[in-house]
N, CA, C and O atoms as a GROMACS GRO file, in nm:
protein
  560
    1MET      N    1   5.349   8.479   8.195
    1MET     CA    2   5.292   8.515   8.092
    1MET      C    3   5.186   8.616   8.120
    1MET      O    4   5.094   8.574   8.190
    2THR      N    5   5.180   8.736   8.081
    2THR     CA    6   5.085   8.831   8.085
    2THR      C    7   4.941   8.792   8.044
    2THR      O    8   4.913   8.696   7.973
    3ALA      N    9   4.851   8.885   8.100
    3ALA     CA   10   4.729   8.888   8.072
    3ALA      C   11   4.690   8.879   7.912
    3ALA      O   12   4.625   8.785   7.866
    4PRO      N   13   4.735   8.981   7.842
    4PRO     CA   14   4.733   9.015   7.714
    4PRO      C   15   4.786   8.903   7.614
    4PRO      O   16   4.740   8.883   7.501
    5VAL      N   17   4.910   8.822   7.683
    5VAL     CA   18   4.978   8.726   7.583
    5VAL      C   19   4.880   8.594   7.606
    5VAL      O   20   4.848   8.519   7.513
    6ARG      N   21   4.840   8.577   7.737
    6ARG     CA   22   4.755   8.464   7.741
    6ARG      C   23   4.619   8.463   7.671
    6ARG      O   24   4.580   8.354   7.628
    7LEU      N   25   4.529   8.589   7.652
    7LEU     CA   26   4.430   8.610   7.569
    7LEU      C   27   4.452   8.604   7.437
    7LEU      O   28   4.359   8.562   7.368
    8ALA      N   29   4.561   8.638   7.378
    8ALA     CA   30   4.603   8.643   7.238
    8ALA      C   31   4.628   8.473   7.213
    8ALA      O   32   4.571   8.409   7.124
    9ALA      N   33   4.716   8.419   7.303
    9ALA     CA   34   4.702   8.266   7.302
    9ALA      C   35   4.570   8.183   7.281
    9ALA      O   36   4.547   8.094   7.198
   10LEU      N   37   4.501   8.228   7.363
   10LEU     CA   38   4.363   8.162   7.365
   10LEU      C   39   4.271   8.186   7.253
   10LEU      O   40   4.202   8.097   7.203
   11LEU      N   41   4.271   8.323   7.210
   11LEU     CA   42   4.223   8.323   7.089
   11LEU      C   43   4.274   8.264   6.958
   11LEU      O   44   4.198   8.233   6.866
   12LEU      N   45   4.419   8.249   6.953
   12LEU     CA   46   4.461   8.177   6.846
   12LEU      C   47   4.418   8.045   6.843
   12LEU      O   48   4.382   7.993   6.737
   13ALA      N   49   4.416   7.974   6.970
   13ALA     CA   50   4.396   7.838   6.958
   13ALA      C   51   4.221   7.809   6.936
   13ALA      O   52   4.172   7.702   6.903
   14LEU      N   53   4.156   7.922   6.961
   14LEU     CA   54   4.014   7.888   6.926
   14LEU      C   55   3.989   7.920   6.801
   14LEU      O   56   3.881   7.882   6.757
   15ALA      N   57   4.078   7.996   6.713
   15ALA     CA   58   4.066   8.020   6.573
   15ALA      C   59   4.103   7.898   6.495
   15ALA      O   60   4.042   7.864   6.394
   16ALA      N   61   4.216   7.824   6.551
   16ALA     CA   62   4.235   7.713   6.495
   16ALA      C   63   4.162   7.580   6.509
   16ALA      O   64   4.194   7.485   6.438
   17TRP      N   65   4.062   7.573   6.602
   17TRP     CA   66   4.003   7.482   6.650
   17TRP      C   67   3.874   7.444   6.536
   17TRP      O   68   3.784   7.525   6.513
   18PRO      N   69   3.881   7.322   6.475
   18PRO     CA   70   3.774   7.325   6.377
   18PRO      C   71   3.638   7.357   6.388
   18PRO      O   72   3.602   7.365   6.506
   19ALA      N   73   3.564   7.375   6.319
   19ALA     CA   74   3.429   7.411   6.336
   19ALA      C   75   3.351   7.281   6.322
   19ALA      O   76   3.390   7.182   6.260
   20ALA      N   77   3.237   7.295   6.388
   20ALA     CA   78   3.142   7.157   6.415
   20ALA      C   79   3.105   7.110   6.258
   20ALA      O   80   3.079   7.190   6.168
   21ALA      N   81   3.108   6.979   6.245
   21ALA     CA   82   3.068   6.940   6.115
   21ALA      C   83   2.971   6.834   6.137
   21ALA      O   84   3.004   6.738   6.206
   22ALA      N   85   2.846   6.842   6.084
   22ALA     CA   86   2.726   6.761   6.077
   22ALA      C   87   2.722   6.648   5.958
   22ALA      O   88   2.744   6.677   5.841
   23ASP      N   89   2.699   6.548   5.993
   23ASP     CA   90   2.645   6.443   5.887
   23ASP      C   91   2.484   6.443   5.859
   23ASP      O   92   2.405   6.463   5.951
   24LEU      N   93   2.442   6.418   5.726
   24LEU     CA   94   2.326   6.409   5.701
   24LEU      C   95   2.299   6.282   5.604
   24LEU      O   96   2.357   6.265   5.497
   25THR      N   97   2.205   6.200   5.658
   25THR     CA   98   2.166   6.081   5.584
   25THR      C   99   2.048   6.110   5.518
   25THR      O  100   1.951   6.141   5.587
   26ALA      N  101   2.037   6.104   5.367
   26ALA     CA  102   1.927   6.111   5.295
   26ALA      C  103   1.898   5.967   5.265
   26ALA      O  104   1.986   5.885   5.240
   27ILE      N  105   1.750   5.940   5.269
   27ILE     CA  106   1.683   5.784   5.258
   27ILE      C  107   1.569   5.823   5.165
   27ILE      O  108   1.486   5.910   5.193
   28LEU      N  109   1.572   5.741   5.037
   28LEU     CA  110   1.484   5.796   4.928
   28LEU      C  111   1.404   5.645   4.947
   28LEU      O  112   1.481   5.548   4.951
   29GLU      N  113   1.272   5.619   4.958
   29GLU     CA  114   1.180   5.510   4.962
   29GLU      C  115   1.085   5.503   4.845
   29GLU      O  116   1.037   5.604   4.794
   30GLY      N  117   1.063   5.396   4.811
   30GLY     CA  118   0.960   5.381   4.696
   30GLY      C  119   1.009   5.393   4.562
   30GLY      O  120   0.940   5.436   4.470
   31LEU      N  121   1.146   5.348   4.549
   31LEU     CA  122   1.213   5.346   4.421
   31LEU      C  123   1.138   5.207   4.362
   31LEU      O  124   1.115   5.106   4.428
   32ALA      N  125   1.106   5.231   4.211
   32ALA     CA  126   1.029   5.138   4.144
   32ALA      C  127   1.115   5.010   4.107
   32ALA      O  128   1.065   4.898   4.108
   33HIS      N  129   1.226   5.031   4.080
   33HIS     CA  130   1.319   4.926   4.024
   33HIS      C  131   1.475   4.985   4.028
   33HIS      O  132   1.507   5.096   4.071
   34ASP      N  133   1.555   4.895   3.980
   34ASP     CA  134   1.689   4.884   4.006
   34ASP      C  135   1.768   4.952   3.877
   34ASP      O  136   1.891   4.956   3.884
   35ARG      N  137   1.707   5.001   3.771
   35ARG     CA  138   1.774   5.044   3.642
   35ARG      C  139   1.808   5.178   3.683
   35ARG      O  140   1.732   5.248   3.751
   36GLY      N  141   1.952   5.224   3.629
   36GLY     CA  142   2.005   5.376   3.656
   36GLY      C  143   2.053   5.360   3.777
   36GLY      O  144   2.095   5.261   3.837
   37GLY      N  145   2.037   5.500   3.812
   37GLY     CA  146   2.101   5.538   3.946
   37GLY      C  147   2.023   5.652   4.006
   37GLY      O  148   1.924   5.698   3.951
   38VAL      N  149   2.069   5.694   4.116
   38VAL     CA  150   1.982   5.790   4.205
   38VAL      C  151   2.090   5.922   4.224
   38VAL      O  152   2.204   5.898   4.265
   39ARG      N  153   2.052   6.054   4.195
   39ARG     CA  154   2.116   6.166   4.219
   39ARG      C  155   2.032   6.262   4.319
   39ARG      O  156   1.913   6.291   4.311
   40VAL      N  157   2.125   6.302   4.411
   40VAL     CA  158   2.073   6.346   4.520
   40VAL      C  159   2.140   6.494   4.537
   40VAL      O  160   2.258   6.491   4.571
   41GLY      N  161   2.089   6.608   4.522
   41GLY     CA  162   2.118   6.736   4.526
   41GLY      C  163   2.082   6.800   4.682
   41GLY      O  164   1.973   6.795   4.737
   42LEU      N  165   2.202   6.857   4.733
   42LEU     CA  166   2.177   6.917   4.876
   42LEU      C  167   2.188   7.094   4.828
   42LEU      O  168   2.280   7.140   4.759
   43TYR      N  169   2.093   7.159   4.874
   43TYR     CA  170   2.103   7.298   4.873
   43TYR      C  171   2.072   7.373   4.990
   43TYR      O  172   2.007   7.329   5.085
   44ASP      N  173   2.136   7.522   4.979
   44ASP     CA  174   2.131   7.619   5.104
   44ASP      C  175   2.061   7.731   5.080
   44ASP      O  176   2.038   7.808   5.173
   45ARG      N  177   2.013   7.757   4.945
   45ARG     CA  178   1.951   7.875   4.918
   45ARG      C  179   1.840   7.882   4.817
   45ARG      O  180   1.881   7.844   4.707
   46ALA      N  181   1.718   7.915   4.817
   46ALA     CA  182   1.644   7.927   4.725
   46ALA      C  183   1.678   7.983   4.586
   46ALA      O  184   1.617   7.946   4.486
   47GLU      N  185   1.766   8.064   4.583
   47GLU     CA  186   1.805   8.084   4.429
   47GLU      C  187   1.870   7.980   4.367
   47GLU      O  188   1.864   7.980   4.244
   48THR      N  189   1.948   7.866   4.435
   48THR     CA  190   2.013   7.770   4.378
   48THR      C  191   1.928   7.625   4.373
   48THR      O  192   1.952   7.521   4.312
   49PHE      N  193   1.831   7.658   4.453
   49PHE     CA  194   1.755   7.496   4.467
   49PHE      C  195   1.697   7.463   4.337
   49PHE      O  196   1.640   7.540   4.259
   50ARG      N  197   1.721   7.321   4.320
   50ARG     CA  198   1.689   7.262   4.204
   50ARG      C  199   1.782   7.262   4.091
   50ARG      O  200   1.777   7.180   4.000
   51LYS      N  201   1.881   7.373   4.100
   51LYS     CA  202   1.998   7.382   3.978
   51LYS      C  203   2.132   7.274   4.015
   51LYS      O  204   2.225   7.311   4.086
   52GLU      N  205   2.126   7.181   3.974
   52GLU     CA  206   2.214   7.069   4.006
   52GLU      C  207   2.355   7.122   4.026
   52GLU      O  208   2.428   7.102   4.124
   53ASP      N  209   2.384   7.198   3.908
   53ASP     CA  210   2.524   7.267   3.903
   53ASP      C  211   2.576   7.361   4.021
   53ASP      O  212   2.691   7.379   4.060
   54LYS      N  213   2.448   7.421   4.069
   54LYS     CA  214   2.470   7.499   4.207
   54LYS      C  215   2.454   7.452   4.346
   54LYS      O  216   2.454   7.528   4.442
   55ALA      N  217   2.439   7.305   4.355
   55ALA     CA  218   2.419   7.222   4.467
   55ALA      C  219   2.535   7.252   4.560
   55ALA      O  220   2.642   7.284   4.508
   56VAL      N  221   2.526   7.245   4.690
   56VAL     CA  222   2.613   7.243   4.799
   56VAL      C  223   2.710   7.105   4.788
   56VAL      O  224   2.831   7.101   4.807
   57ALA      N  225   2.635   7.010   4.758
   57ALA     CA  226   2.670   6.892   4.725
   57ALA      C  227   2.580   6.791   4.674
   57ALA      O  228   2.458   6.802   4.687
   58LEU      N  229   2.648   6.669   4.604
   58LEU     CA  230   2.580   6.613   4.495
   58LEU      C  231   2.621   6.494   4.512
   58LEU      O  232   2.743   6.478   4.505
   59ARG      N  233   2.527   6.365   4.542
   59ARG     CA  234   2.561   6.241   4.580
   59ARG      C  235   2.511   6.142   4.454
   59ARG      O  236   2.414   6.181   4.388
   60GLU      N  237   2.560   6.045   4.428
   60GLU     CA  238   2.525   5.966   4.330
   60GLU      C  239   2.533   5.829   4.401
   60GLU      O  240   2.619   5.815   4.488
   61ALA      N  241   2.447   5.722   4.369
   61ALA     CA  242   2.415   5.591   4.410
   61ALA      C  243   2.349   5.509   4.298
   61ALA      O  244   2.270   5.556   4.217
   62PRO      N  245   2.388   5.390   4.303
   62PRO     CA  246   2.321   5.285   4.214
   62PRO      C  247   2.166   5.279   4.284
   62PRO      O  248   2.133   5.276   4.403
   63ALA      N  249   2.080   5.277   4.148
   63ALA     CA  250   1.936   5.258   4.201
   63ALA      C  251   1.906   5.105   4.254
   63ALA      O  252   1.979   5.013   4.218
   64ALA      N  253   1.810   5.088   4.332
   64ALA     CA  254   1.750   4.974   4.411
   64ALA      C  255   1.614   4.959   4.424
   64ALA      O  256   1.551   5.056   4.464
   65ALA      N  257   1.565   4.872   4.401
   65ALA     CA  258   1.410   4.876   4.407
   65ALA      C  259   1.390   4.880   4.554
   65ALA      O  260   1.454   4.806   4.630
   66GLY      N  261   1.285   4.979   4.603
   66GLY     CA  262   1.265   5.010   4.750
   66GLY      C  263   1.326   5.128   4.784
   66GLY      O  264   1.277   5.239   4.761
   67ARG      N  265   1.476   5.099   4.861
   67ARG     CA  266   1.523   5.190   4.936
   67ARG      C  267   1.662   5.247   4.885
   67ARG      O  268   1.735   5.170   4.822
   68VAL      N  269   1.700   5.369   4.906
   68VAL     CA  270   1.845   5.405   4.867
   68VAL      C  271   1.887   5.492   4.969
   68VAL      O  272   1.813   5.586   4.999
   69THR      N  273   2.010   5.474   5.036
   69THR     CA  274   2.039   5.580   5.123
   69THR      C  275   2.176   5.618   5.074
   69THR      O  276   2.254   5.541   5.018
   70VAL      N  277   2.201   5.777   5.108
   70VAL     CA  278   2.319   5.848   5.068
   70VAL      C  279   2.363   5.925   5.183
   70VAL      O  280   2.283   5.964   5.268
   71ARG      N  281   2.459   5.943   5.189
   71ARG     CA  282   2.516   6.045   5.334
   71ARG      C  283   2.594   6.141   5.274
   71ARG      O  284   2.674   6.121   5.182
   72PHE      N  285   2.566   6.261   5.334
   72PHE     CA  286   2.658   6.400   5.311
   72PHE      C  287   2.744   6.406   5.448
   72PHE      O  288   2.683   6.393   5.555
   73GLU      N  289   2.874   6.425   5.447
   73GLU     CA  290   2.947   6.433   5.576
   73GLU      C  291   3.026   6.583   5.574
   73GLU      O  292   3.056   6.649   5.474
   74GLY      N  293   3.045   6.609   5.692
   74GLY     CA  294   3.102   6.742   5.722
   74GLY      C  295   3.038   6.851   5.698
   74GLY      O  296   3.112   6.946   5.675
   75LEU      N  297   2.925   6.871   5.695
   75LEU     CA  298   2.807   6.978   5.656
   75LEU      C  299   2.832   7.082   5.769
   75LEU      O  300   2.851   7.035   5.881
   76PRO      N  301   2.835   7.192   5.756
   76PRO     CA  302   2.782   7.308   5.867
   76PRO      C  303   2.654   7.285   5.910
   76PRO      O  304   2.572   7.241   5.830
   77ALA      N  305   2.620   7.310   6.037
   77ALA     CA  306   2.471   7.318   6.075
   77ALA      C  307   2.399   7.444   5.995
   77ALA      O  308   2.453   7.554   5.979
   78GLY      N  309   2.286   7.411   5.955
   78GLY     CA  310   2.212   7.513   5.879
   78GLY      C  311   2.080   7.490   5.806
   78GLY      O  312   2.019   7.386   5.830
   79ARG      N  313   2.036   7.564   5.731
   79ARG     CA  314   1.904   7.530   5.644
   79ARG      C  315   1.934   7.467   5.515
   79ARG      O  316   2.007   7.510   5.426
   80TYR      N  317   1.873   7.372   5.518
   80TYR     CA  318   1.903   7.305   5.381
   80TYR      C  319   1.783   7.240   5.319
   80TYR      O  320   1.686   7.222   5.393
   81ALA      N  321   1.776   7.196   5.166
   81ALA     CA  322   1.674   7.127   5.112
   81ALA      C  323   1.739   7.040   5.006
   81ALA      O  324   1.842   7.056   4.940
   82ILE      N  325   1.647   6.944   5.010
   82ILE     CA  326   1.698   6.811   4.904
   82ILE      C  327   1.606   6.790   4.779
   82ILE      O  328   1.484   6.786   4.789
   83MET      N  329   1.672   6.778   4.666
   83MET     CA  330   1.595   6.725   4.550
   83MET      C  331   1.660   6.606   4.489
   83MET      O  332   1.776   6.623   4.453
   84ALA      N  333   1.611   6.497   4.471
   84ALA     CA  334   1.661   6.389   4.451
   84ALA      C  335   1.565   6.328   4.317
   84ALA      O  336   1.443   6.338   4.304
   85TYR      N  337   1.646   6.273   4.241
   85TYR     CA  338   1.584   6.192   4.142
   85TYR      C  339   1.634   6.056   4.090
   85TYR      O  340   1.754   6.030   4.096
   86HIS      N  341   1.547   5.970   4.040
   86HIS     CA  342   1.562   5.844   3.980
   86HIS      C  343   1.606   5.866   3.853
   86HIS      O  344   1.521   5.897   3.769
   87ASP      N  345   1.731   5.857   3.817
   87ASP     CA  346   1.783   5.891   3.669
   87ASP      C  347   1.771   5.744   3.597
   87ASP      O  348   1.874   5.677   3.600
   88GLU      N  349   1.683   5.698   3.548
   88GLU     CA  350   1.628   5.571   3.510
   88GLU      C  351   1.722   5.551   3.383
   88GLU      O  352   1.758   5.438   3.350
   89ASP      N  353   1.755   5.646   3.325
   89ASP     CA  354   1.832   5.612   3.186
   89ASP      C  355   1.985   5.636   3.175
   89ASP      O  356   2.059   5.614   3.080
   90GLY      N  357   2.020   5.699   3.322
   90GLY     CA  358   2.154   5.732   3.334
   90GLY      C  359   2.209   5.848   3.237
   90GLY      O  360   2.324   5.850   3.192
   91ASP      N  361   2.110   5.944   3.210
   91ASP     CA  362   2.166   6.056   3.122
   91ASP      C  363   2.237   6.197   3.215
   91ASP      O  364   2.274   6.305   3.168
   92GLY      N  365   2.240   6.158   3.339
   92GLY     CA  366   2.265   6.264   3.420
   92GLY      C  367   2.169   6.386   3.449
   92GLY      O  368   2.204   6.491   3.502
   93GLY      N  369   2.044   6.354   3.403
   93GLY     CA  370   1.948   6.472   3.417
   93GLY      C  371   1.814   6.414   3.459
   93GLY      O  372   1.804   6.292   3.453
   94LEU      N  373   1.712   6.482   3.500
   94LEU     CA  374   1.569   6.466   3.528
   94LEU      C  375   1.503   6.467   3.398
   94LEU      O  376   1.493   6.581   3.352
   95ASP      N  377   1.466   6.397   3.343
   95ASP     CA  378   1.367   6.370   3.205
   95ASP      C  379   1.238   6.425   3.239
   95ASP      O  380   1.178   6.389   3.341
   96ARG      N  381   1.187   6.520   3.150
   96ARG     CA  382   1.065   6.594   3.182
   96ARG      C  383   0.966   6.584   3.027
   96ARG      O  384   1.019   6.580   2.916
   97PHE      N  385   0.842   6.580   3.046
   97PHE     CA  386   0.734   6.574   2.958
   97PHE      C  387   0.728   6.716   2.913
   97PHE      O  388   0.699   6.792   3.006
   98MET      N  389   0.748   6.775   2.797
   98MET     CA  390   0.738   6.914   2.764
   98MET      C  391   0.797   7.025   2.827
   98MET      O  392   0.758   7.142   2.832
   99GLY      N  393   0.937   6.952   2.891
   99GLY     CA  394   1.011   7.052   2.970
   99GLY      C  395   0.964   7.071   3.091
   99GLY      O  396   1.035   7.139   3.166
  100MET      N  397   0.846   7.022   3.140
  100MET     CA  398   0.787   7.054   3.272
  100MET      C  399   0.776   6.936   3.361
  100MET      O  400   0.845   6.925   3.462
  101ILE      N  401   0.688   6.847   3.322
  101ILE     CA  402   0.660   6.734   3.403
  101ILE      C  403   0.758   6.656   3.417
  101ILE      O  404   0.827   6.635   3.316
  102PRO      N  405   0.792   6.594   3.531
  102PRO     CA  406   0.899   6.462   3.537
  102PRO      C  407   0.827   6.363   3.513
  102PRO      O  408   0.716   6.338   3.558
  103THR      N  409   0.912   6.282   3.413
  103THR     CA  410   0.875   6.145   3.362
  103THR      C  411   0.975   6.056   3.425
  103THR      O  412   0.962   5.939   3.388
  104GLU      N  413   1.066   6.076   3.507
  104GLU     CA  414   1.138   5.997   3.605
  104GLU      C  415   1.090   6.014   3.766
  104GLU      O  416   1.023   6.114   3.794
  105GLY      N  417   1.115   5.942   3.844
  105GLY     CA  418   1.093   5.942   3.978
  105GLY      C  419   1.155   6.057   4.045
  105GLY      O  420   1.272   6.078   4.016
  106TYR      N  421   1.100   6.133   4.127
  106TYR     CA  422   1.169   6.246   4.181
  106TYR      C  423   1.132   6.240   4.352
  106TYR      O  424   1.039   6.172   4.394
  107ALA      N  425   1.192   6.295   4.412
  107ALA     CA  426   1.181   6.317   4.558
  107ALA      C  427   1.237   6.446   4.630
  107ALA      O  428   1.353   6.481   4.607
  108LEU      N  429   1.154   6.521   4.723
  108LEU     CA  430   1.197   6.641   4.777
  108LEU      C  431   1.208   6.624   4.942
  108LEU      O  432   1.131   6.545   4.995
  109SER      N  433   1.290   6.686   5.012
  109SER     CA  434   1.295   6.673   5.148
  109SER      C  435   1.144   6.739   5.175
  109SER      O  436   1.089   6.822   5.103
  110ASN      N  437   1.090   6.678   5.305
  110ASN     CA  438   0.976   6.707   5.333
  110ASN      C  439   0.840   6.678   5.270
  110ASN      O  440   0.732   6.710   5.318
  111ASP      N  441   0.862   6.608   5.146
  111ASP     CA  442   0.760   6.555   5.067
  111ASP      C  443   0.656   6.648   5.055
  111ASP      O  444   0.545   6.607   5.089
  112PRO      N  445   0.664   6.770   5.011
  112PRO     CA  446   0.570   6.866   4.984
  112PRO      C  447   0.480   6.822   4.876
  112PRO      O  448   0.520   6.754   4.782
  113GLU      N  449   0.341   6.867   4.890
  113GLU     CA  450   0.274   6.849   4.749
  113GLU      C  451   0.333   6.956   4.652
  113GLU      O  452   0.387   7.059   4.693
  114VAL      N  453   0.320   6.925   4.518
  114VAL     CA  454   0.363   7.020   4.431
  114VAL      C  455   0.278   7.021   4.321
  114VAL      O  456   0.230   6.916   4.279
  115SER      N  457   0.254   7.138   4.263
  115SER     CA  458   0.139   7.152   4.152
  115SER      C  459   0.242   7.232   4.038
  115SER      O  460   0.192   7.270   3.933
  116GLY      N  461   0.375   7.253   4.065
  116GLY     CA  462   0.456   7.360   3.994
  116GLY      C  463   0.592   7.334   4.024
  116GLY      O  464   0.625   7.234   4.088
  117PRO      N  465   0.663   7.409   3.988
  117PRO     CA  466   0.795   7.409   4.054
  117PRO      C  467   0.816   7.387   4.172
  117PRO      O  468   0.757   7.474   4.235
  118PRO      N  469   0.879   7.305   4.255
  118PRO     CA  470   0.876   7.302   4.410
  118PRO      C  471   0.984   7.415   4.451
  118PRO      O  472   1.088   7.446   4.394
  119ALA      N  473   0.923   7.469   4.572
  119ALA     CA  474   1.004   7.595   4.628
  119ALA      C  475   1.089   7.561   4.739
  119ALA      O  476   1.045   7.471   4.810
  120PHE      N  477   1.179   7.602   4.766
  120PHE     CA  478   1.300   7.587   4.852
  120PHE      C  479   1.233   7.597   5.004
  120PHE      O  480   1.286   7.536   5.096
  121ALA      N  481   1.134   7.665   5.022
  121ALA     CA  482   1.074   7.700   5.139
  121ALA      C  483   0.989   7.566   5.188
  121ALA      O  484   1.004   7.519   5.301
  122ASP      N  485   0.922   7.523   5.115
  122ASP     CA  486   0.855   7.386   5.134
  122ASP      C  487   0.934   7.277   5.168
  122ASP      O  488   0.887   7.188   5.239
  123SER      N  489   1.068   7.271   5.118
  123SER     CA  490   1.134   7.158   5.114
  123SER      C  491   1.239   7.190   5.230
  123SER      O  492   1.301   7.091   5.270
  124ALA      N  493   1.265   7.298   5.284
  124ALA     CA  494   1.383   7.319   5.355
  124ALA      C  495   1.348   7.245   5.523
  124ALA      O  496   1.241   7.228   5.582
  125PHE      N  497   1.467   7.219   5.556
  125PHE     CA  498   1.487   7.159   5.706
  125PHE      C  499   1.609   7.218   5.788
  125PHE      O  500   1.702   7.253   5.716
  126ASP      N  501   1.624   7.231   5.896
  126ASP     CA  502   1.742   7.258   5.962
  126ASP      C  503   1.830   7.136   6.019
  126ASP      O  504   1.790   7.039   6.084
  127LEU      N  505   1.955   7.164   5.979
  127LEU     CA  506   2.035   7.031   6.029
  127LEU      C  507   2.122   7.096   6.140
  127LEU      O  508   2.199   7.191   6.126
  128PRO      N  509   2.098   7.028   6.246
  128PRO     CA  510   2.164   7.071   6.384
  128PRO      C  511   2.327   7.017   6.364
  128PRO      O  512   2.367   6.943   6.273
  129ASP      N  513   2.399   7.068   6.462
  129ASP     CA  514   2.542   7.046   6.454
  129ASP      C  515   2.555   6.862   6.486
  129ASP      O  516   2.641   6.789   6.437
  130ALA      N  517   2.447   6.822   6.577
  130ALA     CA  518   2.453   6.669   6.589
  130ALA      C  519   2.429   6.588   6.427
  130ALA      O  520   2.452   6.470   6.400
  131GLY      N  521   2.389   6.669   6.360
  131GLY     CA  522   2.360   6.582   6.213
  131GLY      C  523   2.202   6.528   6.218
  131GLY      O  524   2.135   6.547   6.320
  132GLY      N  525   2.158   6.473   6.124
  132GLY     CA  526   2.043   6.421   6.100
  132GLY      C  527   2.004   6.345   6.007
  132GLY      O  528   2.093   6.323   5.925
  133GLU      N  529   1.903   6.294   5.986
  133GLU     CA  530   1.816   6.203   5.876
  133GLU      C  531   1.705   6.254   5.799
  133GLU      O  532   1.610   6.300   5.862
  134VAL      N  533   1.704   6.254   5.684
  134VAL     CA  534   1.596   6.303   5.599
  134VAL      C  535   1.524   6.180   5.526
  134VAL      O  536   1.601   6.115   5.455
  135VAL      N  537   1.394   6.136   5.531
  135VAL     CA  538   1.330   6.054   5.477
  135VAL      C  539   1.217   6.098   5.355
  135VAL      O  540   1.116   6.164   5.380
  136MET      N  541   1.251   6.054   5.230
  136MET     CA  542   1.174   6.098   5.125
  136MET      C  543   1.093   6.010   5.039
  136MET      O  544   1.162   5.914   5.003
  137THR      N  545   0.987   6.007   4.997
  137THR     CA  546   0.921   5.940   4.920
  137THR      C  547   0.943   5.971   4.764
  137THR      O  548   0.923   6.087   4.729
  138VAL      N  549   0.984   5.874   4.664
  138VAL     CA  550   1.004   5.897   4.539
  138VAL      C  551   0.871   5.879   4.457
  138VAL      O  552   0.820   5.766   4.455
  139ARG      N  553   0.810   5.986   4.388
  139ARG     CA  554   0.705   6.022   4.310
  139ARG      C  555   0.728   5.984   4.178
  139ARG      O  556   0.830   6.024   4.123
  140TYR      N  557   0.633   5.897   4.106
  140TYR     CA  558   0.673   5.866   3.975
  140TYR      C  559   0.520   5.936   3.894
  140TYR      O  560   0.508   5.931   3.772
   0.00000   0.00000   0.00000
């Protein structure tokens, strides 16, 4: 086999090799009760952060008083942020007073202090190829 043919075969084999996939575990602590469910959105850009229909991935789980864990599998390594909420009434949305102030429990990666709409930069974290875990506190 000649060198160019070997090189082409090597490049073809490398192109077919699957990209590394990371798993992310999101842990929500401090849920007040087990009514309703939990919705956890994973975002990779500031422009889409908090827009559930634009999430990279969305997970739902039954609520449980105390702690709920969800997993995102097969993610590319990169920068992400999480917004989660305790959908107490099961309507598929975060209820708000006057359209602004959450009336259901919510959590953000990095647990930033917020006094307005949360920013992607404050909640963003790096997910390595090896995967990772994010622990968040639900605020009511």
